N, C-alpha and C positions, 0 to 999 in steps of 0.2 A: 918579483912576485910571480908565482906560478899561476898561469891562466887555466881556467876550466873550460871545457868545451861540451857541446851537446845540450846546453840548458834549454834550447828551444826545439830540440828534436822531437820530443813527445807530442807537443801541440800540433806540430806540422804533420806528424804521422797520423794523429787522430783526425785532423782535417782531411787528409788524403783518403783515409779509410771511410770517413763519413761521405765524402764526395763519391767514392766508388759505390757505396751502398745506395746513394740516391740515383746514380746512373743505372744501377742494376734494377732498382724498383721501377724507374721510368721505362727501362727496356721491357720488363715483365708486363707493365700496363700497356705499352704500345703493342706488344705481340698479341695481347688478349683483345684489345679494343679496336685498334686501327683497321684490321681486316673486316670487322663487323660493320664499322662505319662506312668503309669503302664499298662493301657489298650493298649496303642500303642505297647509296647514291649511284653506283655504277654496275650493279649486278655482280654475279659470282665471279671470283677470280679463277684463272686457269687452274685446273686440277693438277697440272704439271709443276706448279710453283710450290716450293717448300714454305714453311711458316715465316722464315726470315724474309724471303722474297716478297711474299704477300704483304708483309708489314712495310717493307721498303717501298715497293711500287704503290701500295695503298697510301702511304704518306705523301708521295709525290703527286698523285692525282687528287687527293683531298686538298692539298695546298694550292692546286691550280684548277679548282672546280669551275670557276667562271670561264676560264679559257676552254674548258672541255664541254661544258653544258650550256653555254650561251653562244648563239651564232655570232660569228665575227662581223657579218654585215647582213642584217635582216632584209635589206632591200635588194640583195644581189640576185641575179638570174642564173639559170643553169648554163654550164659550159663544159666542154670536153676536157678531161684530164687523162693522160696516157701514162701507164706504167710500162717501162721497158723490160724485156726479158733479162733476168738476173739483177735487176736494180735492187739496191739495199733498202732496208727500212729507213735508215738515216737519210738516204737520198730522197726517198719519197716524202718523208716528213718535212724536210727542208724545202723541197719544191712547193709543197702545199702552202707553207708559210710565205714563201717568196711570191707565190701567185695570188696571195690574199684570200685563200680559202679557209685557213685556220689562223689563230692568233699566236700559238706557241708550239713550235715543232718538238721541243723537248717533252712537254707535257703530253703531246699526242703520242710520241714514241713510248712514254711510260705507260699510257693507257693500253696501247697495243700489247706490250709485254705483260701487263697485269691481266688482261682479258684473254691472253693466248692468241691474239689475232695477228701477231707479227709473222707467224709462219703461214698464215692463210691468205695473205695478199697475193693476188694473181696478176700477171701481166695482161694488159688489155686496155680498152678504153672505158671511161666512166663518165657519167653525167653528174657533175658536182656543182654545188653552189655554196657561197659563204653564208647563205641563209640557213644552211644545215649546221647542226652542232658538230664539233670535232668527233664526238662519240658516234654520231650517225654516220659521218664520213668513214670512220674506221670500219664500221660494219658494211657499208656499201662496197668498200674496197675488197671485200671477201668474194665478190662475184662480179666479174667484168661483163656487164650487159649480157648475162646468160638467161636462159629460159626460166630458171628457178631462183628464188630469193629466200635466204634464211632470215626470217623476220623475228625479232625478239620484242615481245610486248611486256613491258615492265609493270609489276604490281604497283598500284598507287597512281598510275596515269589516269587522267580523265579522258573522255572520248576525243576531245580536241587535240590532246597530245598524241593520241594514237593516230589520228588523221595526219598530223604533221609528220610523224615518223614514217607512215606509209609513203608519203610524198618523198621524203628524204632517202628512203631505201630504193627508190626508183620504180615503184609500181606505176603502171600506166593509168590506173583509175584516178578520177578526179576526187581529191579529198572532200570536196563539198558534197559529192554524190554519196560518199561513205557516211558523212555526218547526217545527211538527210535521212538515210536509212536508219541510223542509230536513233535519231530524234523522233522519227515517225515510222516505226517498223511495221510492215504489213503482217497480218496474222500468221502467215506461214513462216516468218522469220523469228517469231517470238518464242523464246524458251519458256520452260516452266517458271511461273512467278511473274511473268510480264503480261499485263492485261491491256485492254484498249485504253489508249491515252498515255501509257507508260513509255519511257524510252528504254534503250538497251544499255544505258550507263550502269556499270556494275556487273554486266553479264558478258563482257568482252574478256575472256579468260586469259590471264597472263601466262606467258610461256614462250617457247621457241616453236616457230612454224616454218615449214618449207612449202612455199606457195609459188605458183606460176606468176611470172611478172605481168602477164597479160590478163590476169583475173579481173573481173569486174567487181564493183563495190559489193554487190549482193553475195557473190561467192566468198569474198573475204569475210564479210559479216557472218555468214553462215559457218565458216570455219571456226570463228571465235566462239559463237554461242553453242555450237555443237560440242566443242571441247568443254565448255562450262557444264553442260548437262552430263557429259560422260565422266569428267574428272571431279566435279564438285557436287552437283545435285545428287547423283546416284550414290555417292559415298556419305553425304552429310545431310541430305534432305530430312530423313527421319529424326536425326539428332536435333536439327533446328526446330522441328515440330514439337519435340519433347520439351524444348525450352519455352514453348508457348509462342513461337514466332512463325509467321508466314514466310515463304521463300523471300519475298520482297523485303520484309522487315529484317530478315537475317542478313541479306546482302547489304542492305542499308547500314546496319550496325557494323558489319564487317568492314565496310568501306571507311567508316569513321575510325575504327581500331587501326586499320591499315595506315591511315595518315597520321594518327597520333603516336604510334609506336615507332621507335628507331631500332630497338633490339627485339627480335622475334620472340625470345622466351618471356618477355613481359606482356605479350599480347593477351594471354588468358587472364592476367590480373587486371589489365586495362579494361578488358571486356566485362570483368566482374564489377568494376566501378560503374560502368554505364548500366548494367543490369540492376545494380543496387539503386541508382538514381531513378531509373524507370519505375522500380518497385514502390517508391514513395512519392511518385509524381513530381520529382525534382527535375528542373531543367538540366539538359545535358551539358550546356556551357562548353561546347567543343569548338576550338579555334578553326579546325579544318572546314567545318560547315560554313563558317563565315567566309573563309577564303573561297569556297566554292560559290557562294552567293555573289561575291564581288566579281569573280571572273578574271579576265586577263588584265594584268597590270603592265601597261606599256612602259612605265618608267623603270620597273624592275625586270621587264622582259620575261615574265613568268605568269603562270596561271595560279600560283600559290603565293599571294602577298604575304611578306614576312619582313619585319614584324607588323602586327596589326595595331592600329591606333584605337583610342577610346571611341573615336567617331565611327570607325569601321564596325565596331561591335553594336552600333545602333542601326545598321542597315535593315530596312524593312523587307524581310524576305522570310518565307516559311522555312528556308534552309538555315536561317540564323537561329541556332539553338540557344543563344543567349536571350532571345526575345520570345521564342515560341517553345512551348513544352512538348516533350515527346520526341520521337524520331522525325527527321525531316521527310519531305514527300517522297524521296527516293535516294538511291546511292549517290555518293559524291565523287567516287572514283571506281576503278576496277580492282577489287581486292584480290590478293593472292591466297594460296592455300593456307598459309599460316594463320592469317586473320580469319578465314572462313572456319578453320578448325577451332580457333579460340572462341568464336561465337557459339559453335556447336557444343564445346566442352569448356566452358569458362571455369576459372578458379573460383573457389568458394572463399570469399574474403569479407571482412566487415567494412571495407574502404568505400568512401564516397568522394575522395579527392586525390589528385595526383598532380605533380609538377616536376619539371625537369630538374635533375640534380645540377649542382654548380660546378661539377668536375669535367664537363664536356664529354662525358662517357656515353651520352645518349640515353642513359637510364633515368628512371623517375623515382621520386620519393612519394610514398603513399600515406594517406592519413584517414582516420575515421571522422574526426571533427574538423570544423573550419579553423578552430584555434590551432590545432596541430598542423594543419595545412599552412597557416601563416608562419609558424615556426620553421617550416621547411624551406622558407624563402632564402634566397642568396643574401649574404651579408652586404 
């Protein structure tokens, strides 16, 4: 009997074709989303990276966030670490891990390459501690106990996180002196919008600063608030006023938008939701305000407790917008330009609700009614 062949060829071919299509779709999604998610957590990627490299290194650092963003040993003290002339990035990363300063040398190297810091490491001595995050150590290694420090203040940090970063970067000023000035600023340090009894939370403008290592707390604070007045208030102050907000109210709302949004282009829409809620005297029901009220979470080693429990939502604080109507008493973090612009020029929408999409894209589903909002929940 003559045998036939190829009877199963077509199903196999279709399977392979389908698999290739799925791989292609995944690659497209990754190239679009992963760099944005990485930038949200780790700041901008090096401009010298192409989109494939941004996706590759972004994937690596996102997969190792804890090793990069949580100190290896919060109780460790400072010690000297020396980089030799001509020493490679791999060697430095491996020694940092071997000496117990970081948890993961490969993740550390990936972050250096992602941020473009691999070429900026300089030979010399550094004062490092395992109580610093790996990201902080990467930035400190850019200046070997030199007179000037390039300091990066990330959007969304609260003042305590700024103080911690100042310490890890190697400034000589006491972090508590810095926090005392932020919490009780003298009149001559208060920018527009800050009155007597207000703190400087929200007015420490995010960005890159080149500062003298020996600067005192007062000069550092002045650098941050001066940049706020020059970059933010001078450009957006009149637009906030046209929205019916004082400067303090605008910064407070922008700080909430900053912590709620993952993707910058959603900020105007998220701002519109809060404007709509305020317009009908509806509570803001914002998780980040509760996180701010809770403060430091020792178990999670973060200032931003996540996830929140039902008990957390009951905390009695004027910052808890689940319990108290209107804006909280002041900003909950230091917002960046994107959120400040979103509050100045919000989208015009009918939405009153939003929740995170179920695809881990960082985007949100928006709804007009509570019934629609419930339908947007994850299965």
